[in-house]
C-alpha positions as CSV (number, residue, x, y, z in Angstrom):
1,M,0.0,0.0,-0.1
2,N,1.4,3.4,-1.1
3,P,1.7,5.5,2.3
4,N,1.3,8.7,0.3
5,F,-1.9,7.9,-0.9
6,I,-5.0,9.5,0.2
7,G,-8.5,8.1,-0.3
8,V,-11.3,9.8,-2.2
9,Q,-13.4,9.8,1.1
10,Y,-10.5,12.2,2.7
11,S,-10.2,14.6,-0.1
12,S,-13.9,15.0,-0.7
13,D,-13.6,14.2,-4.5
14,G,-16.7,12.2,-4.8
15,S,-16.5,11.9,-8.5
16,Y,-15.3,8.4,-8.3
17,S,-17.6,7.2,-5.1
18,N,-20.6,5.3,-4.6
19,R,-23.5,6.9,-2.5
20,A,-22.6,5.9,0.8
21,T,-18.6,7.0,0.5
22,A,-20.3,10.3,-1.1
23,A,-22.9,10.8,2.0
24,E,-19.9,10.4,4.4
25,M,-17.5,12.8,2.8
26,G,-19.1,15.8,4.2
27,L,-16.7,15.6,7.2
28,P,-13.5,16.4,5.7
29,T,-15.2,19.4,3.7
30,L,-16.5,20.5,7.1
31,L,-13.1,20.3,9.0
32,K,-11.4,22.0,6.2
33,F,-13.6,25.1,6.4
34,Q,-13.5,25.3,10.0
35,R,-9.7,25.4,9.6
36,R,-9.9,28.0,7.1
37,Q,-12.4,30.0,9.5
38,Y,-9.3,29.6,12.6
39,V,-6.6,31.1,10.1
40,M,-8.9,33.9,9.1
41,R,-9.7,35.1,12.5
42,A,-6.1,34.6,13.3
43,M,-5.3,36.9,10.1
44,L,-8.0,39.2,11.4
45,R,-6.8,39.3,14.8
46,A,-3.0,40.2,13.8
47,I,-4.5,43.0,11.8
48,L,-6.8,44.5,14.1
49,D,-4.4,44.1,17.2
50,R,-2.1,46.3,15.0
51,V,-4.4,48.8,14.1
52,L,-5.7,49.4,17.7
53,Q,-1.9,49.4,18.7
54,E,-1.0,52.1,16.3
55,A,-4.4,54.1,17.1
56,C,-3.3,54.1,20.6
57,R,0.4,55.2,20.0
58,A,-1.0,57.8,17.3
59,G,-3.3,59.4,20.6
60,R,-6.5,58.4,18.2
61,L,-7.3,56.1,20.8
62,S,-7.4,56.6,24.5
63,P,-5.4,54.0,26.5
64,E,-8.1,53.6,28.7
65,V,-10.2,51.9,26.0
66,D,-11.3,48.5,26.2
67,R,-9.5,46.9,23.4
68,H,-10.9,43.4,23.7
69,Y,-13.0,42.0,20.9
70,D,-14.6,39.1,19.7
71,I,-14.5,37.6,16.2
72,I,-17.6,35.7,15.2
73,F,-18.1,33.7,12.1
74,P,-21.4,32.0,11.3
75,E,-21.6,28.4,12.4
76,I,-21.0,26.2,9.4
77,E,-24.1,23.8,8.8
78,V,-23.9,20.2,8.0
79,T,-27.3,19.0,8.5
80,D,-29.4,17.4,5.8
81,H,-32.2,19.4,5.0
82,A,-34.0,16.5,3.6
83,T,-33.9,14.6,6.7
84,L,-34.7,17.7,9.0
85,A,-37.6,18.2,7.1
86,S,-39.0,14.6,7.5
87,A,-38.3,15.1,11.1
88,V,-40.1,18.4,11.7
89,Q,-43.2,16.8,9.6
90,M,-43.2,13.7,11.6
91,L,-42.6,15.9,15.1
92,V,-45.6,18.3,14.4
93,S,-47.7,15.3,13.3
94,A,-47.0,13.4,16.6
95,L,-47.7,16.6,18.4
96,S,-51.3,17.2,16.5
97,T,-52.0,14.0,17.5
98,A,-51.2,14.3,21.1
99,R,-52.9,17.5,21.2
100,A,-55.9,15.9,19.5
101,Q,-56.0,13.1,22.4
102,G,-55.9,15.8,24.9
103,W,-52.3,14.5,25.9
104,V,-50.7,18.0,25.6
105,S,-51.8,21.5,25.9
106,D,-51.3,23.9,22.9
107,E,-48.9,25.7,25.2
108,T,-46.9,22.2,25.5
109,A,-47.1,21.7,21.8
110,M,-45.6,24.7,21.2
111,R,-42.8,24.3,23.5
112,L,-41.9,21.2,22.6
113,F,-41.8,22.4,18.8
114,F,-39.7,25.6,19.4
115,Q,-37.2,23.5,21.5
116,F,-36.9,21.0,18.6
117,A,-36.1,24.0,16.2
118,G,-33.6,25.3,18.6
119,E,-35.1,28.5,19.0
120,E,-36.1,30.5,22.4
121,I,-39.4,32.0,22.1
122,D,-41.9,32.8,24.9
123,V,-44.5,30.5,24.0
124,H,-47.4,33.1,26.0
125,E,-46.3,36.0,24.1
126,E,-46.2,34.0,20.5
127,Q,-49.8,32.6,21.5
128,G,-50.7,36.5,22.0
129,R,-49.4,37.3,18.7
130,I,-51.4,34.5,17.0
131,G,-54.6,35.5,18.6
132,Q,-53.9,39.0,17.4
133,Q,-53.4,37.9,13.8
134,G,-56.7,35.8,14.3
135,D,-58.6,39.2,15.3
136,Q,-56.8,41.1,12.4
137,R,-58.0,38.5,10.0
138,G,-61.3,38.4,11.7
139,R,-61.9,42.5,11.4
140,R,-61.2,42.2,7.7
141,D,-64.0,40.1,7.1
142,G,-66.1,41.5,9.4
143,S,-67.5,38.1,10.3
144,G,-65.2,37.0,12.8
145,L,-63.6,34.5,10.4
146,A,-61.2,35.2,7.9
147,A,-62.8,34.8,4.3
148,D,-59.9,32.6,3.1
149,H,-59.7,30.2,6.4
150,A,-63.8,30.5,6.8
151,Q,-64.5,27.1,5.3
152,E,-61.1,25.3,6.9
153,K,-61.5,22.8,9.9
154,P,-59.9,24.1,13.0
155,R,-56.1,23.8,12.8
156,S,-54.0,22.1,15.8
157,L,-50.2,22.3,15.8
């Protein structure tokens, strides 16, 4: 075996691979971009530190100014959107069933849904906004029901 050979699964080149190999090739690409972010952060920090140092030396920046800062890059997403969409669909279906059976309240279902989505939302505040939207739709129609939703059966989460 050639010790200098690197398999295609480590180079993220999927042109000569099967589906299983291609599906697992995301990690090397992810690691490559994370390394690039690390290098870019180091370069920016070196430049900014020098600029702040020179600004202090030239008297353009007071020495009492806090010169600490963070360089934040967006998180690199590696999720499979089709899998995530399928999981959300199954979660909504399960929560709707649980709500219809009386196993959970609207508040609990909403809290679980937003927790799964990774969002921190005040459920009571969100329920208030939903109620306001319903009121606004009802005022447009004048009947208490929005015209485009008048024939729909009640929705659950």
